[in-house]
C-alpha positions in Angstrom: 1.7 -86.5 -53.3 -1.3 -86.6 -51.1 -3.5 -85.0 -53.8 -2.4 -87.7 -56.2 -2.9 -90.0 -53.6 -6.9 -88.7 -53.2 -7.1 -88.4 -56.4 -5.6 -92.3 -56.9 -7.9 -93.4 -54.6 -11.1 -92.0 -55.8 -10.0 -93.7 -59.6 -10.0 -96.6 -57.4 -13.1 -96.1 -56.3 -15.1 -95.2 -59.1 -14.0 -97.2 -61.3 -15.5 -100.7 -58.0 -18.3 -98.6 -58.6 -18.8 -98.8 -62.4 -17.7 -102.2 -62.4 -20.0 -103.3 -59.7 -23.1 -101.6 -60.8 -22.5 -102.9 -64.6 -21.9 -106.5 -63.2 -25.5 -105.3 -61.0 -27.2 -104.3 -64.3 -26.1 -107.3 -66.1 -27.7 -110.0 -63.4 -31.0 -108.0 -62.0 -31.2 -106.0 -65.6 -35.2 -107.7 -66.2 -36.1 -107.0 -63.1 -35.9 -103.3 -64.1 -37.3 -103.3 -67.3 -39.9 -105.8 -67.2 -43.0 -104.3 -64.2 -44.7 -107.4 -62.4 -48.1 -106.1 -61.4 -51.2 -107.8 -60.0 -54.9 -107.3 -59.9 -56.5 -105.1 -56.8 -59.8 -106.8 -54.9 -61.4 -104.5 -56.7 -60.1 -106.2 -60.0 -60.6 -109.5 -58.8 -64.4 -109.5 -58.4 -65.0 -108.2 -61.8 -68.0 -110.0 -63.2 -66.7 -111.6 -66.7 -69.2 -110.7 -69.3 -71.1 -114.4 -70.9 -68.9 -113.4 -73.8 -65.8 -114.1 -72.5 -64.3 -117.2 -72.5 -61.9 -118.3 -70.3 -57.8 -120.0 -71.9 -55.3 -122.2 -70.6 -52.3 -122.4 -72.7 -48.7 -124.3 -71.9 -46.2 -122.5 -72.6 -42.4 -123.2 -74.2 -40.9 -123.5 -70.1 -44.5 -125.7 -69.1 -46.2 -122.7 -67.4 -49.8 -122.8 -67.3 -50.5 -119.2 -68.5 -54.5 -117.7 -68.2 -56.1 -116.1 -71.5 -59.0 -114.2 -72.6 -60.9 -114.6 -75.8 -63.0 -112.2 -75.9 -66.3 -112.4 -78.5 -68.3 -109.7 -80.3 -71.4 -110.4 -81.8 -71.4 -113.3 -84.8 -68.1 -113.8 -83.3 -67.8 -116.5 -86.0 -67.7 -113.6 -88.8 -65.6 -111.3 -87.5 -61.6 -110.8 -87.3 -59.4 -111.8 -84.4 -57.8 -108.9 -82.4 -54.5 -110.6 -80.8 -53.5 -107.9 -77.7 -50.5 -107.5 -75.9 -50.5 -105.2 -73.2 -48.1 -102.8 -72.2 -45.2 -103.3 -69.3 -46.8 -105.0 -66.2 -50.0 -105.8 -67.7 -52.7 -107.8 -67.2 -55.7 -109.2 -68.1 -58.2 -107.7 -65.3 -56.6 -104.2 -65.4 -57.7 -104.1 -69.4 -61.1 -105.3 -69.4 -62.8 -102.4 -69.7 -60.6 -101.2 -72.6 -61.2 -104.8 -74.7 -65.2 -104.5 -73.5 -65.2 -100.7 -75.7 -63.1 -102.2 -78.8 -65.7 -105.1 -78.6 -68.6 -102.8 -78.6 -67.0 -99.9 -80.7 -64.6 -101.7 -83.6 -66.8 -105.2 -83.2 -63.8 -107.5 -83.7 -63.5 -110.3 -81.3 -59.9 -110.7 -78.5 -57.5 -112.3 -77.3 -55.0 -111.5 -74.6 -53.6 -112.3 -71.9 -51.4 -111.7 -69.2 -48.0 -110.5 -69.4 -45.3 -112.9 -68.3 -44.7 -112.3 -64.6 -48.0 -110.2 -64.1 -51.3 -111.4 -62.8 -51.9 -115.1 -62.9 -49.4 -116.0 -65.4 -46.2 -116.1 -62.5 -42.8 -117.2 -64.5 -39.5 -115.4 -64.9 -40.2 -112.5 -67.6 -37.3 -111.9 -70.2 -37.6 -110.6 -74.2 -37.2 -114.0 -75.2 -39.8 -115.2 -73.3 -41.7 -112.5 -74.3 -41.7 -113.4 -77.9 -42.1 -117.1 -77.7 -44.8 -116.6 -75.5 -46.6 -114.6 -78.4 -46.1 -117.5 -80.6 -47.9 -119.6 -78.2 -50.9 -117.5 -78.4 -50.7 -117.1 -82.4 -50.5 -120.8 -82.8 -53.7 -121.1 -80.3 -55.6 -118.1 -82.1 -55.0 -119.9 -85.6 -57.1 -122.9 -84.7 -59.8 -120.3 -84.2 -59.7 -119.9 -88.1 -60.0 -116.4 -88.0 -60.3 -115.4 -91.6 -58.9 -111.7 -90.4 -56.4 -111.9 -87.7 -55.1 -108.3 -86.3 -52.6 -108.0 -84.2 -51.9 -105.0 -81.7 -50.0 -104.3 -79.1 -49.0 -101.0 -76.9 -45.6 -99.7 -75.4 -43.8 -102.5 -74.8 -46.6 -104.8 -75.4 -46.0 -103.5 -79.4 -42.6 -104.6 -79.9 -44.0 -107.9 -79.0 -46.7 -107.1 -81.7 -43.9 -105.8 -84.1 -42.0 -109.4 -83.7 -44.8 -111.4 -83.7 -45.9 -109.1 -87.0 -42.7 -109.7 -88.7 -42.4 -113.7 -87.8 -46.4 -114.2 -89.2 -46.6 -112.2 -91.9 -48.5 -113.8 -94.5 -50.8 -115.1 -91.3 -52.1 -111.6 -91.1 -54.1 -109.0 -92.1 -52.9 -105.8 -89.8 -50.8 -104.6 -87.2 -51.9 -101.5 -85.1 -48.7 -100.6 -82.5 -49.3 -97.7 -79.9 -46.8 -95.6 -78.3 -44.0 -97.7 -79.4 -40.7 -97.2 -78.5 -38.0 -97.7 -81.0 -35.9 -99.7 -78.9 -34.7 -100.2 -75.3 -31.6 -99.0 -76.0 -32.9 -95.6 -77.5 -35.8 -95.3 -74.8 -32.8 -95.5 -72.1 -31.4 -92.7 -73.4 -34.2 -90.8 -72.6 -35.5 -91.7 -69.2 -32.1 -92.8 -67.7 -29.2 -90.9 -69.1 -27.2 -91.9 -66.6 -26.8 -95.4 -67.8 -25.1 -94.0 -71.3 -22.2 -92.7 -69.2 -21.9 -95.6 -66.4 -22.3 -99.1 -69.0 -19.1 -100.2 -70.6 -21.2 -101.1 -73.2 -24.3 -101.0 -73.7 -25.1 -103.5 -76.2 -23.0 -106.6 -74.2 -24.7 -105.3 -70.7 -28.5 -104.6 -71.7 -29.9 -108.3 -73.3 -33.2 -106.7 -73.7 -33.3 -105.3 -76.7 -36.7 -105.0 -78.5 -35.3 -103.4 -81.7 -38.6 -101.8 -83.1 -36.9 -100.0 -85.5 -34.6 -102.7 -87.5 -37.9 -104.3 -87.6 -40.3 -102.0 -88.8 -38.6 -101.9 -91.7 -39.6 -105.6 -92.8 -43.1 -105.8 -92.3 -45.3 -104.9 -95.3 -48.8 -105.4 -94.3 -51.5 -102.5 -93.3 -50.0 -100.7 -89.8 -52.0 -97.8 -87.6 -49.4 -96.4 -85.7 -51.1 -94.3 -82.4 -49.6 -91.6 -79.9 -50.6 -89.8 -77.1 -49.8 -86.1 -77.8 -49.2 -85.9 -73.7 -47.5 -89.2 -73.2 -44.7 -88.7 -70.0 -42.9 -92.1 -70.8 -42.4 -92.2 -74.6 -41.2 -89.2 -76.8 -43.8 -89.2 -79.6 -41.0 -89.0 -82.0 -40.3 -92.4 -81.4 -43.6 -93.7 -82.9 -43.3 -91.0 -85.6 -39.9 -92.6 -86.3 -41.5 -96.0 -86.8 -44.1 -94.7 -89.2 -41.1 -93.0 -91.2 -39.3 -96.4 -91.2 -42.1 -98.3 -92.0 -42.2 -100.6 -94.7 -45.9 -100.8 -95.2 -47.7 -99.1 -98.8 -50.9 -99.0 -96.7 -49.7 -97.0 -93.5 -51.9 -93.9 -91.2 -51.1 -92.3 -88.1 -52.9 -91.3 -85.2 -53.0 -88.7 -82.4 -54.4 -88.6 -79.7 -54.1 -84.8 -78.5 -55.2 -85.1 -75.2 -54.1 -88.8 -74.6 -51.3 -90.1 -71.9 -49.2 -93.0 -71.9 -51.2 -95.3 -69.7 -54.2 -94.0 -70.9 -55.0 -92.9 -74.9 -58.4 -91.8 -74.8 -58.4 -89.3 -72.1 -60.1 -86.6 -73.3 -61.3 -89.0 -76.8 -64.7 -88.0 -78.1 -65.3 -91.5 -80.1 -62.0 -90.8 -83.1 -59.6 -93.1 -81.8 -61.4 -96.4 -81.9 -63.1 -95.1 -85.4 -59.7 -95.0 -86.4 -59.1 -98.0 -85.5 -62.4 -99.6 -87.3 -61.7 -98.0 -90.5 -58.2 -99.3 -90.3 -59.3 -102.6 -90.2 -62.5 -102.3 -92.7 -59.7 -100.8 -95.0 -57.0 -103.6 -94.3 -59.3 -106.4 -94.4 -60.7 -104.9 -97.7 -56.8 -105.3 -98.8 -56.2 -108.2 -97.9 -59.0 -109.8 -99.8 -58.4 -107.9 -103.2 -54.6 -109.5 -103.1 -56.4 -113.0 -102.1 -58.2 -112.4 -105.0 -54.9 -111.4 -107.2 -53.4 -114.3 -106.3 -56.4 -116.6 -106.9 -57.4 -115.3 -110.8 -53.0 -115.7 -111.3 -53.0 -119.4 -109.4 -56.3 -120.6 -108.9 -55.0 -123.5 -106.6 -53.7 -121.0 -104.2 -55.9 -121.1 -101.2 -57.5 -118.8 -99.9 
């Protein structure tokens, strides 16, 4: 009888623990999923070049967010890259990366610190990441770019994919880097115990970031880049997205020395060469498609 009583009490304690864990995760999950990071003193003291324009945008929930519009030479005739940063991303952290893209790929860049990071203080969530992205792309469209590309790294890739799906007709191409198929699948890799203790993953976890289902409906030219030494997201995730992509013009680039936070580790310049080649090809494809549309219907806007 005593053993049965101990087993009963152990079961009750376990049940209470599981209930408490599920409740806590449900209420606090955004603080687990989305990192809040801020620039160091050294990063704050970086000097912005003359080609940097500071832009302030108002979000759907009435927050003022700071963004950068960084121009390349002869900027009015060059594509714009809307750049979505990885989890915890803020502008100052990416300054060197932006400068390299400007120099080597010759595009303009528009980017904002993630919600809850840098100077963009607001509560992050998947829903508002997507709403913020819509504000950003609507601003970029006021620049009347002839060609607009969307780039996203890691969690930013989820925002890029969602935005590309919604803005399909307005973009020339999509670039996703070290992407995951979905937060659910990523959690099975990074936190396997959750799948054992959660009552129902889909019910408890609000943030889905289901790239796997969305990429099947995106047909614009797409470049998938991945780091072979990625320690956070298995490379199989990006390879799966590549296979599922509906694009007839898709490419896969592997950085053999790259890691999750640094795809440029041991890079010999081939990363940016691949990016520039992809952008040039995507521009050519879009211009040919526009020309065909005009020939079929002379009243078609270009």
